[in-house]
C-alpha positions as CSV (number, residue, x, y, z in Angstrom):
1,M,16.6,-8.9,-12.0
2,F,17.6,-5.3,-11.6
3,A,19.5,-3.4,-8.9
4,M,21.2,-0.1,-8.0
5,N,23.8,1.2,-10.4
6,E,27.4,0.4,-9.3
7,E,28.2,3.9,-8.0
8,D,25.1,4.1,-5.8
9,Q,25.7,0.6,-4.5
10,V,29.3,1.5,-3.5
11,N,28.1,4.7,-1.7
12,A,25.3,2.9,0.0
13,S,27.6,0.1,1.2
14,K,30.3,2.5,2.5
15,L,28.0,5.0,4.3
16,G,24.9,3.0,5.0
17,I,23.0,5.6,3.1
18,L,22.4,6.7,-0.5
19,P,23.8,10.2,-0.5
20,P,21.8,11.7,-3.4
21,V,18.6,10.8,-1.4
22,F,19.6,11.2,2.2
23,F,21.2,14.6,2.1
24,P,18.7,16.4,-0.1
25,A,15.8,15.1,2.0
26,A,17.6,16.1,5.2
27,I,18.3,19.5,3.8
28,A,14.8,20.1,2.5
29,I,13.3,19.1,5.9
30,S,15.7,21.3,7.8
31,L,14.9,24.3,5.6
32,I,11.2,23.9,6.1
33,V,11.7,23.6,9.9
34,I,14.0,26.6,10.0
35,G,11.6,28.6,7.9
36,T,8.8,27.7,10.2
37,I,10.7,28.8,13.3
38,V,11.7,32.1,11.6
39,A,8.1,32.8,10.6
40,G,7.1,32.5,14.2
41,D,3.5,33.5,15.0
42,S,2.8,34.2,11.3
43,A,3.4,30.6,10.5
44,A,-0.1,29.5,11.5
45,T,-1.7,32.1,9.2
46,L,0.6,31.1,6.4
47,F,-0.2,27.4,6.8
48,S,-4.0,28.0,6.9
49,S,-3.8,30.1,3.8
50,L,-1.7,27.6,2.0
51,Q,-4.1,24.7,2.9
52,L,-7.1,26.7,1.6
53,W,-5.4,27.6,-1.6
54,I,-4.5,24.0,-2.4
55,S,-8.0,22.8,-1.6
56,E,-9.5,25.4,-4.0
57,T,-7.1,24.9,-6.8
58,A,-6.0,21.2,-6.6
59,G,-8.8,19.6,-4.6
60,W,-10.1,17.9,-7.8
61,V,-6.7,16.2,-8.2
62,Y,-7.0,14.6,-4.8
63,M,-10.6,13.4,-5.3
64,L,-10.0,12.0,-8.8
65,A,-6.7,10.4,-7.8
66,V,-8.1,8.7,-4.7
67,T,-11.2,7.4,-6.5
68,G,-8.9,6.2,-9.4
69,F,-6.7,4.3,-6.9
70,L,-9.7,2.4,-5.5
71,V,-11.0,1.5,-9.0
72,F,-7.5,0.3,-10.0
73,C,-7.1,-1.8,-6.9
74,L,-10.4,-3.5,-7.5
75,Y,-9.6,-4.2,-11.1
76,L,-6.2,-5.8,-10.2
77,A,-7.8,-8.0,-7.5
78,F,-10.5,-9.4,-9.7
79,S,-8.6,-9.6,-13.0
80,Q,-6.2,-12.3,-14.2
81,H,-3.4,-10.4,-12.4
82,G,-4.9,-11.3,-9.1
83,E,-3.2,-14.7,-9.0
84,T,0.3,-13.1,-9.4
85,R,2.3,-13.6,-6.3
86,L,4.3,-10.9,-4.6
87,G,7.6,-12.8,-4.9
88,P,8.7,-16.0,-6.7
89,N,5.9,-18.4,-7.6
90,H,6.9,-20.7,-4.7
91,A,7.1,-17.9,-2.1
92,K,5.0,-18.3,1.1
93,P,3.9,-15.4,3.4
94,D,6.5,-14.4,5.9
95,Y,4.0,-13.6,8.6
96,S,0.7,-15.2,9.7
97,F,-2.5,-13.3,8.9
98,L,-3.0,-12.1,12.5
99,S,0.6,-10.7,12.8
100,W,0.3,-9.1,9.4
101,F,-3.0,-7.4,10.3
102,A,-1.6,-6.3,13.7
103,M,1.4,-4.6,12.2
104,L,-0.6,-3.0,9.4
105,F,-3.2,-1.7,11.9
106,S,-0.7,-0.3,14.3
107,A,1.4,1.5,11.7
108,G,-1.5,2.7,9.6
109,I,-4.4,4.0,11.6
110,G,-3.9,3.5,15.4
111,I,-3.5,7.1,16.5
112,G,-6.1,8.4,14.1
113,L,-8.8,6.1,15.4
114,L,-8.2,7.1,19.0
115,F,-8.1,10.8,18.1
116,F,-11.0,11.0,15.7
117,G,-13.2,8.1,16.9
118,V,-15.2,10.4,19.1
119,A,-14.2,13.9,17.9
120,E,-15.1,13.5,14.2
121,P,-18.7,12.2,14.6
122,I,-19.5,14.8,17.3
123,T,-17.9,17.7,15.2
124,H,-20.0,16.7,12.2
125,Y,-23.1,16.4,14.4
126,L,-22.6,20.0,15.6
127,A,-21.8,21.4,12.1
128,P,-23.0,19.0,9.4
129,P,-22.5,20.1,5.8
130,D,-26.1,19.4,4.6
131,A,-28.3,18.7,7.7
132,D,-29.5,20.9,10.5
133,P,-27.2,20.7,13.6
134,R,-28.0,18.4,16.5
135,T,-30.8,16.5,14.6
136,I,-31.2,12.8,13.7
137,E,-30.3,13.7,10.1
138,A,-27.1,15.4,11.5
139,A,-26.2,12.2,13.4
140,K,-26.7,10.0,10.3
141,E,-24.6,12.4,8.2
142,A,-21.9,12.5,10.8
143,M,-21.5,8.7,10.8
144,Q,-21.8,8.6,7.0
145,L,-18.9,11.1,6.6
146,T,-16.8,9.4,9.2
147,F,-17.1,6.0,7.5
148,F,-16.3,7.7,4.2
149,H,-13.1,9.3,5.5
150,W,-11.9,6.0,7.1
151,G,-13.2,3.5,4.6
152,I,-11.8,1.8,1.5
153,N,-11.0,5.0,-0.4
154,G,-8.2,5.8,2.0
155,W,-7.0,2.2,2.3
156,A,-6.9,2.0,-1.5
157,I,-4.0,4.6,-1.3
158,Y,-2.0,2.4,1.0
159,A,-2.9,-0.7,-1.0
160,I,-1.8,0.6,-4.3
161,V,1.5,2.0,-3.1
162,G,2.3,-1.1,-1.0
163,L,1.3,-3.4,-4.0
164,I,3.5,-1.5,-6.4
165,L,6.5,-1.7,-4.1
166,A,6.0,-5.3,-3.2
167,Y,5.6,-6.4,-6.8
168,F,8.7,-4.7,-8.2
169,S,10.8,-5.5,-5.1
170,Y,9.9,-9.2,-4.6
171,R,8.9,-10.1,-8.1
172,H,11.6,-8.3,-10.1
173,K,14.4,-7.9,-7.5
174,L,14.4,-4.1,-7.6
175,P,15.2,-2.0,-4.5
176,L,12.3,-1.5,-2.0
177,T,12.0,2.2,-2.9
178,I,9.4,4.3,-4.7
179,R,11.6,4.8,-7.7
180,S,11.4,1.1,-8.5
181,A,7.8,1.5,-9.7
182,L,8.9,3.7,-12.5
183,Y,11.3,1.1,-14.0
184,P,8.9,-0.1,-16.8
185,I,8.5,3.5,-17.9
186,M,12.0,5.0,-17.3
187,G,14.3,2.0,-17.4
188,D,17.8,2.5,-15.9
189,R,17.1,6.2,-15.6
190,I,15.5,5.5,-12.2
191,H,19.0,5.3,-10.8
192,G,19.7,8.9,-11.8
193,P,18.5,12.3,-10.7
194,I,14.8,11.7,-11.5
195,G,14.8,8.5,-9.3
196,H,16.6,10.3,-6.5
197,G,14.1,13.2,-6.7
198,V,11.1,10.7,-6.5
199,D,12.6,9.1,-3.4
200,V,13.3,12.5,-1.8
201,L,9.6,13.5,-2.3
202,A,8.7,10.2,-0.6
203,V,10.9,10.9,2.3
204,V,9.6,14.4,2.9
205,G,6.0,13.4,2.5
206,T,6.4,10.4,4.8
207,L,8.2,12.4,7.5
208,F,5.5,15.1,7.6
209,G,2.7,12.6,7.5
210,V,4.2,10.7,10.5
211,A,4.9,14.1,12.2
212,T,1.2,14.9,11.8
213,S,0.1,11.7,13.5
214,L,2.6,12.3,16.3
215,G,1.2,15.7,16.8
216,F,-2.3,14.3,17.1
217,G,-1.1,11.6,19.4
218,V,0.8,13.8,21.7
219,S,-2.0,16.4,22.0
220,Q,-4.3,13.5,23.1
221,V,-1.7,12.2,25.5
222,N,-1.6,15.7,27.0
223,A,-5.4,15.8,27.2
224,G,-5.4,12.4,28.9
225,L,-2.8,13.4,31.5
226,N,-4.8,16.6,32.1
227,H,-8.0,14.6,32.6
228,L,-6.3,12.1,35.0
229,F,-3.6,14.1,36.8
230,D,-4.4,17.8,36.0
231,V,-1.2,18.1,33.9
232,P,-1.5,21.5,32.1
233,V,-2.5,21.5,28.5
234,G,-0.1,23.5,26.3
235,T,2.5,23.4,23.6
236,D,5.4,23.3,26.1
237,V,4.1,20.2,27.7
238,Q,3.4,18.6,24.4
239,A,6.9,19.4,23.1
240,T,8.3,17.7,26.3
241,L,6.1,14.7,25.7
242,I,7.3,14.5,22.1
243,V,10.9,14.4,23.4
244,V,10.1,11.6,25.9
245,I,8.1,9.4,23.6
246,T,10.5,9.9,20.7
247,A,13.2,8.6,23.0
248,C,11.1,5.5,23.6
249,A,10.6,5.1,19.9
250,T,14.3,5.3,19.4
251,V,14.7,2.3,21.7
252,S,12.2,0.4,19.7
253,V,14.0,1.3,16.5
254,V,17.2,-0.2,17.9
255,S,15.3,-3.4,18.6
256,G,14.4,-4.0,14.9
257,L,11.2,-5.1,13.1
258,D,10.6,-8.5,14.7
259,A,11.6,-7.7,18.2
260,G,10.4,-4.1,18.4
261,I,7.6,-3.2,16.0
262,K,6.1,-6.7,15.8
263,R,5.7,-7.1,19.6
264,L,4.5,-3.5,20.2
265,S,2.0,-3.9,17.3
266,E,0.6,-7.1,18.8
267,L,0.4,-5.4,22.2
268,N,-1.5,-2.5,20.5
269,M,-3.9,-4.8,18.9
270,I,-4.7,-6.6,22.2
271,L,-5.2,-3.3,24.1
272,A,-7.2,-1.8,21.3
273,F,-9.4,-4.9,21.0
274,L,-10.0,-4.9,24.8
275,L,-10.9,-1.2,24.8
276,L,-13.3,-1.7,21.9
277,L,-14.9,-4.7,23.6
278,F,-15.2,-2.7,26.8
279,V,-17.0,0.1,25.0
280,I,-19.4,-2.2,23.1
281,I,-20.3,-4.3,26.2
282,L,-20.6,-1.5,28.8
283,G,-21.8,1.2,26.4
284,P,-25.2,1.2,24.5
285,T,-24.7,-2.3,23.1
286,L,-28.0,-2.7,21.2
287,L,-27.5,0.7,19.6
288,F,-24.1,-0.4,18.5
289,F,-25.4,-3.4,16.5
290,N,-28.4,-1.5,15.0
291,S,-26.4,1.6,14.1
292,F,-23.5,-0.5,12.6
293,V,-25.8,-2.1,10.1
294,Q,-27.5,1.2,9.2
295,N,-24.1,3.0,9.0
296,L,-22.8,0.4,6.6
297,G,-25.9,0.7,4.4
298,L,-25.6,4.5,4.3
299,Y,-21.9,4.2,3.5
300,I,-22.4,1.8,0.6
301,G,-25.3,3.9,-0.7
302,T,-23.4,7.2,-0.8
303,I,-19.8,6.1,-1.5
304,V,-19.9,7.0,-5.2
305,E,-21.5,10.4,-4.7
306,R,-19.0,11.2,-1.8
307,S,-16.0,10.1,-3.9
308,F,-16.6,12.9,-6.4
309,R,-18.0,15.6,-4.2
310,L,-16.1,18.9,-4.0
311,N,-18.8,21.4,-3.0
312,A,-18.4,23.0,-6.3
313,Y,-21.9,24.6,-6.3
314,S,-21.9,25.7,-2.6
315,G,-18.4,26.9,-2.7
316,D,-17.7,25.7,0.8
317,H,-14.0,25.0,0.2
318,A,-13.1,25.5,3.9
319,W,-15.1,22.5,5.0
320,M,-13.6,20.3,2.3
321,S,-10.1,21.6,3.1
322,S,-10.5,20.8,6.8
323,W,-11.9,17.4,6.4
324,T,-12.1,15.3,3.2
325,L,-9.1,16.9,1.4
326,F,-7.1,16.9,4.6
327,Y,-7.8,13.2,5.0
328,W,-6.8,12.3,1.5
329,G,-3.6,14.4,1.9
330,W,-2.9,12.6,5.2
331,W,-3.4,9.2,3.7
332,I,-1.3,10.1,0.6
333,S,1.5,11.5,2.8
334,W,1.5,8.3,4.8
335,S,1.4,6.1,1.7
336,P,5.2,5.8,1.2
337,F,5.6,4.9,4.9
338,V,2.7,2.5,5.2
339,G,3.2,1.2,1.6
340,I,6.8,0.2,2.2
341,F,6.0,-1.1,5.6
342,I,3.1,-3.2,4.2
343,A,5.3,-4.4,1.3
344,R,8.0,-5.5,3.8
345,I,5.5,-7.7,5.7
346,S,3.5,-9.0,2.6
347,R,6.1,-11.0,0.7
348,G,4.5,-14.2,-0.6
349,R,0.9,-13.1,-0.8
350,T,-1.0,-12.9,-4.1
351,I,-2.2,-9.6,-5.5
352,R,-5.8,-10.7,-4.8
353,E,-5.0,-11.6,-1.1
354,F,-3.1,-8.4,-0.7
355,V,-5.8,-6.1,-2.1
356,I,-8.7,-7.7,-0.4
357,G,-6.9,-8.0,2.9
358,V,-5.6,-4.4,2.9
359,L,-9.0,-2.9,1.7
360,L,-11.5,-4.9,3.7
361,V,-10.1,-6.2,6.9
362,P,-8.8,-2.8,8.4
363,S,-11.9,-1.0,7.0
364,I,-14.3,-3.4,8.7
365,F,-12.4,-3.1,12.0
366,T,-12.4,0.7,11.6
367,F,-16.2,0.8,10.9
368,I,-16.8,-1.3,14.1
369,W,-14.5,1.1,16.0
370,M,-16.1,4.2,14.7
371,T,-19.6,2.9,15.4
372,A,-18.8,1.9,19.0
373,F,-17.1,5.2,19.8
374,G,-19.0,7.6,17.4
375,N,-22.5,6.4,17.9
376,G,-21.9,5.8,21.6
377,A,-20.7,9.4,21.9
378,L,-23.7,10.7,19.9
379,S,-26.1,8.7,22.2
380,F,-24.5,10.2,25.4
381,E,-24.5,13.7,23.9
382,A,-28.2,13.4,23.0
383,A,-28.8,12.4,26.7
384,G,-27.0,15.6,27.9
385,A,-23.5,14.4,28.6
386,G,-21.9,17.6,27.4
387,I,-19.2,15.9,25.2
388,A,-19.8,18.4,22.5
389,D,-18.9,21.3,24.7
390,V,-15.6,19.6,25.7
391,I,-14.7,18.9,22.1
392,A,-15.5,22.5,21.1
393,N,-13.0,23.7,23.7
394,N,-10.4,21.0,23.4
395,L,-10.8,18.5,20.6
396,P,-8.3,15.8,21.9
397,L,-10.1,15.7,25.2
398,G,-13.3,14.4,23.6
399,L,-12.3,10.7,23.9
400,F,-11.8,11.0,27.7
401,A,-15.1,12.9,28.1
402,F,-16.7,9.9,26.3
403,L,-15.0,7.4,28.5
404,E,-16.1,9.4,31.6
405,Q,-19.7,8.2,30.8
406,L,-18.6,4.5,31.2
407,P,-17.8,2.5,34.4
408,F,-14.2,2.4,35.6
409,S,-13.5,5.5,33.6
410,S,-10.2,6.4,35.4
411,V,-8.7,3.0,34.9
412,V,-9.8,2.8,31.3
413,S,-8.6,6.4,30.6
414,F,-5.2,5.5,32.0
415,V,-5.0,2.3,29.8
416,T,-6.1,4.5,26.8
417,V,-3.2,6.9,27.4
418,I,-0.8,3.9,27.4
419,L,-2.4,2.7,24.2
420,I,-1.9,6.1,22.5
421,I,1.8,6.2,23.6
422,T,2.4,2.7,22.2
423,F,0.7,3.7,18.9
424,F,2.9,6.8,19.0
425,V,6.0,4.7,19.4
426,T,5.1,2.2,16.7
427,S,4.3,5.0,14.2
428,S,7.6,6.7,14.8
429,D,9.5,3.4,14.8
430,S,7.9,2.2,11.6
431,G,8.3,5.6,9.9
432,S,12.0,5.7,10.8
433,L,12.5,2.2,9.4
434,V,10.8,3.1,6.2
435,I,12.6,6.4,5.6
436,D,15.9,4.6,6.4
437,T,15.0,2.0,3.8
438,I,14.4,4.7,1.2
439,T,17.5,6.7,2.0
440,S,19.7,3.6,2.0
441,G,18.7,2.7,-1.6
442,G,16.1,0.1,-0.6
443,H,18.3,-1.9,1.7
444,M,16.2,-4.6,3.5
445,D,18.3,-4.3,6.7
446,P,19.3,-0.7,6.7
447,P,22.0,0.6,9.2
448,L,21.0,1.8,12.7
449,W,22.4,5.3,12.9
450,P,20.3,6.8,10.0
451,R,17.2,5.1,11.6
452,V,17.9,6.9,14.9
453,F,18.5,10.1,13.0
454,W,15.1,9.9,11.3
455,A,13.3,9.0,14.5
456,V,14.7,12.2,16.1
457,A,13.8,14.2,13.0
458,E,10.2,13.1,13.2
459,G,10.0,14.3,16.8
460,V,11.7,17.6,15.9
461,V,9.3,18.3,13.0
462,A,6.2,17.4,15.1
463,A,7.4,19.6,18.0
464,V,8.2,22.6,15.7
465,L,4.8,22.4,14.0
466,M,3.0,22.1,17.2
467,L,4.8,25.1,18.8
468,T,4.3,27.4,15.8
469,G,0.9,26.5,14.4
470,G,-0.7,23.7,16.3
471,L,-3.0,21.2,14.6
472,A,-3.7,23.6,11.8
473,A,0.0,23.6,10.9
474,L,0.1,19.9,10.9
475,Q,-2.9,19.6,8.6
476,A,-1.5,22.2,6.2
477,A,1.9,20.6,6.0
478,T,0.3,17.2,5.3
479,I,-1.8,18.5,2.4
480,T,1.1,20.5,0.9
481,T,3.7,17.7,0.9
482,A,1.2,15.2,-0.3
483,L,0.2,17.0,-3.5
484,P,3.4,16.4,-5.6
485,F,3.6,12.8,-4.4
486,T,0.1,12.2,-5.7
487,F,1.4,12.5,-9.3
488,V,4.3,10.1,-8.5
489,I,1.7,7.5,-7.4
490,I,-0.3,8.0,-10.6
491,I,2.8,7.5,-12.8
492,A,3.7,4.5,-10.7
493,C,0.3,2.9,-11.4
494,F,1.1,3.1,-15.1
495,G,4.4,1.4,-14.3
496,L,2.7,-1.4,-12.4
497,M,0.2,-1.9,-15.2
498,K,3.0,-2.1,-17.8
499,G,4.9,-4.6,-15.6
500,L,1.9,-6.8,-15.2
501,R,1.1,-6.7,-18.9
502,M,4.7,-7.8,-19.7
503,E,4.3,-10.7,-17.3
504,A,1.0,-11.7,-18.9
505,A,2.7,-11.5,-22.3
506,K,5.4,-13.8,-20.9
507,A,2.8,-16.3,-19.8
508,K,1.1,-16.1,-23.2
509,G,4.4,-16.6,-24.9
510,A,5.1,-19.7,-22.8
511,S,1.7,-21.2,-23.6
512,A,2.1,-20.5,-27.3
513,V,5.2,-22.8,-27.5
514,P,4.7,-26.5,-27.2
515,D,6.2,-27.9,-24.0
516,V,8.9,-30.3,-25.2
517,Q,10.2,-30.9,-21.7
518,I,9.5,-34.5,-20.8
519,V,11.3,-36.0,-17.8
520,G,13.2,-39.0,-19.1
521,K,12.8,-38.0,-22.8
522,G,14.3,-40.8,-24.9
523,A,14.3,-43.3,-22.0
524,S,12.3,-46.5,-21.7
525,W,9.0,-46.3,-19.7
526,K,10.6,-48.4,-16.9
527,Q,13.5,-45.9,-16.6
528,R,11.0,-43.0,-16.4
529,L,8.9,-44.8,-13.8
530,N,12.1,-45.4,-11.7
531,A,12.9,-41.7,-11.9
532,L,9.4,-40.8,-10.8
533,L,9.6,-43.2,-7.8
534,S,13.1,-42.3,-6.7
535,Y,13.7,-40.2,-3.5
536,P,17.3,-39.1,-3.7
537,G,19.2,-37.7,-0.7
538,K,21.1,-34.5,-0.5
539,A,24.4,-36.1,-1.6
540,E,22.8,-37.7,-4.7
541,V,21.2,-34.4,-5.8
542,E,24.5,-32.6,-5.3
543,A,26.3,-35.2,-7.4
544,F,23.7,-34.8,-10.1
545,L,24.3,-31.0,-10.1
546,D,28.1,-31.6,-10.4
547,D,28.0,-34.4,-13.0
548,V,25.1,-33.5,-15.2
549,V,23.7,-30.0,-14.5
550,R,26.8,-27.8,-14.6
551,P,28.3,-29.5,-17.7
552,A,25.0,-29.1,-19.5
553,L,24.6,-25.4,-18.6
554,Q,28.3,-24.8,-19.5
555,K,27.8,-26.4,-22.9
556,V,24.7,-24.2,-23.6
557,A,26.6,-21.1,-22.5
558,A,29.6,-21.9,-24.6
559,E,27.4,-22.4,-27.7
560,M,25.6,-19.1,-27.0
561,Q,28.9,-17.3,-26.8
562,V,30.0,-18.8,-30.1
563,S,26.9,-17.2,-31.6
564,D,27.8,-13.8,-30.0
565,H,25.3,-14.0,-27.2
566,D,26.3,-13.0,-23.7
567,A,25.7,-16.0,-21.4
568,K,27.3,-17.1,-18.2
569,V,27.0,-19.9,-15.7
570,E,27.1,-19.2,-11.9
571,I,27.2,-21.5,-8.9
572,L,24.5,-20.5,-6.4
573,H,24.2,-21.5,-2.8
574,G,23.5,-25.2,-3.3
575,G,22.5,-24.8,-7.0
576,T,23.6,-23.7,-10.4
577,E,22.2,-21.2,-13.0
578,I,22.7,-20.0,-16.5
579,K,21.9,-16.4,-17.5
580,I,21.5,-15.3,-21.1
581,L,21.7,-11.5,-21.2
582,H,19.4,-9.5,-23.6
583,G,20.7,-5.9,-23.0
584,D,17.8,-3.6,-22.5
585,E,15.2,-6.4,-22.6
586,I,14.5,-9.0,-19.9
587,D,17.3,-11.5,-19.4
588,F,16.7,-15.3,-19.4
589,R,17.5,-17.3,-16.3
590,Y,17.4,-21.0,-15.9
591,A,18.5,-22.4,-12.5
592,I,18.5,-25.8,-10.8
593,E,18.1,-25.6,-7.0
594,P,17.8,-28.4,-4.5
595,R,14.7,-28.5,-2.4
596,R,14.1,-30.7,0.6
597,L,10.7,-32.4,0.9
598,M,9.0,-35.1,3.0
599,Q,8.4,-38.5,1.3
600,P,4.8,-39.6,0.8
601,D,3.5,-42.2,3.3
602,F,3.7,-45.1,0.9
603,A,7.4,-44.4,0.2
604,Y,9.0,-45.0,3.6
605,I,9.0,-47.3,6.5
606,S,11.6,-45.7,8.9
607,R,10.3,-43.7,11.8
608,D,13.4,-41.4,11.7
609,D,12.2,-38.0,10.4
610,E,15.4,-37.3,8.6
611,A,15.2,-40.6,6.8
612,K,11.8,-39.6,5.5
613,R,13.4,-36.5,3.7
614,F,14.4,-36.4,0.1
615,Y,15.6,-33.8,-2.3
616,R,14.3,-32.5,-5.7
617,A,16.4,-30.8,-8.3
618,E,13.8,-28.0,-9.2
619,V,13.9,-25.7,-12.1
620,H,13.7,-21.9,-11.4
621,L,13.2,-19.1,-13.8
622,L,13.2,-15.4,-13.2
623,E,9.7,-15.6,-11.6
624,G,10.7,-18.4,-9.3
625,S,10.2,-22.2,-9.0
626,Q,8.5,-24.0,-11.9
627,D,7.5,-26.8,-9.6
628,Y,9.0,-29.7,-11.6
629,C,12.1,-31.8,-10.9
630,V,14.8,-32.8,-13.5
631,Y,16.7,-35.2,-11.3
632,G,17.5,-38.3,-13.4
633,L,17.7,-36.6,-16.8
634,T,20.7,-37.1,-18.9
635,E,22.9,-34.1,-20.0
636,E,21.2,-34.2,-23.5
637,Q,17.7,-34.3,-22.0
638,L,18.5,-31.4,-19.6
639,I,19.8,-29.3,-22.5
640,H,16.5,-29.9,-24.3
641,D,14.6,-28.6,-21.3
642,I,16.8,-25.5,-21.1
643,L,16.1,-24.8,-24.8
644,S,12.4,-25.4,-24.3
645,Q,12.2,-22.7,-21.6
646,Y,14.4,-20.4,-23.6
647,D,12.1,-20.8,-26.6
648,K,9.2,-19.7,-24.5
649,H,11.3,-16.7,-23.3
650,I,12.1,-15.6,-26.8
651,N,8.4,-15.9,-27.8
652,F,7.5,-13.8,-24.8
653,L,10.0,-11.1,-25.9
654,N,8.5,-11.2,-29.4
655,I,5.0,-10.6,-28.0
656,A,6.2,-7.9,-25.7
657,R,7.8,-5.9,-28.6
658,V,4.5,-5.7,-30.4
């Protein structure tokens, strides 16, 4: 329906990139990296101060925005808009549910679960915000907070960004970039400086969000290698690991979405599921089932209060900055990355399927994971395992201290290191693909060289931040880069709502006009019955397109042009369409496209599969197939059908103008 302007399209096609997005984003990231290197040892202090300042002055923005995103998601899922498909009406999902979930899980939360699964509950147990340390109340609060930080609030951020992108890209043919969500508000201005600026923000936020995860991942790989092989723990070793694993990610990038990311994601899911099963069966199994039910109840009972809590009365901004606000900033900074990635793999699903799937399925898996690892670690710590002392000295080592309490700990720890590395690779791989998509103007198959460039850039940023400020620098960079993008998401939500209301107005306009399309209108009942029972082959439908459809469309276009309306007929791949252009308003499209189907059982005798096939001449509008066939109509009857659909379109425009 809409696309890049002509100049951007030419630049993107020549260079494989969109220069007004690629170069400003690359320059901005380079300046931040150079500034961090120049700052040296003072960078860590600067980052910590910046993180605390943002949490004190803009923490309320994060809390209100994230809660608002969740409420908006739930409204869309259970409103009339829930049936809207992310793509044409006839679109089917590109991936099975299992593959979809596997890719979503690996790209979205893999490293975080491994890093924080043990570390966060134990840390809250030692220093809870409201309870006395190392008590039963502290353990309950620790799991309550962990569930909140990894529950549906965070996934609502991914869901809303992914939904916005998928809707405008697959439903309205706009580029798969963040700027497309602003089209209902800004119109063609999204192709100018404002749109370029929005995409630059998305690129910078995505890169720093991915770099943060890579930093967490590599610090844990280092801890695992230290635990298994006494490899020293230090920033030099971690920088070397970043280089090695980034090289592996680059190889995966070259392999593409289906060959690289999909296979690695499915491998991640298998390994993660086996590790989870191992912990549940050989750990405190009964405790897992009991505590999961109780944790879920505590989470549901406190989610509203937690969603608005900012410690305004206690003034403890440091805790909020280090935990809740950091998490919301991390989720938001990852949202362009995960949102575009989810959108790419979610074509054909309804809004209701999308929202429920993205909110509930990963959240439930995450709750199971956090209960198995978190409550298991709390149980071992209460028995004197000393996991808390390990985490106090080296946070990433907590997972391996926990696994040490289980049988076959060395083998399982080695497999866990492999799992962390594969999560590292898929995160870098997916992040590079998404950034490449944005900087190429939403190209669905972006060129290879920018993808490699961004994979290397992610590794460089992660290494620099680790060398200059450690995990504190990663956290501060995440919160800082996420703040401006929060406002972009809020504006995009208004754009999505406007787009959905326009679509609802179109449906209302269609229902308000009597449907005068009747297959075989003016024909005898026997002729109509023959048309209903006919199963034409490909050649017959193609002859119908040549002899009836194209002349009818050309007559309508010619008459429209006589009336000073811009209309044109185009031959599609196997079909034909007419477009009536409406300037700044939504154009009208009427197309006839052949569709191959299987005959019903009562209609054939032959055992030859191809002989059982027949073709329909289906009507398509802007939103996709209308699921009815016009084969057998005369030229006059077909023109009446075109005018019937155009009448509905005009009525929709009249409603939309009100």
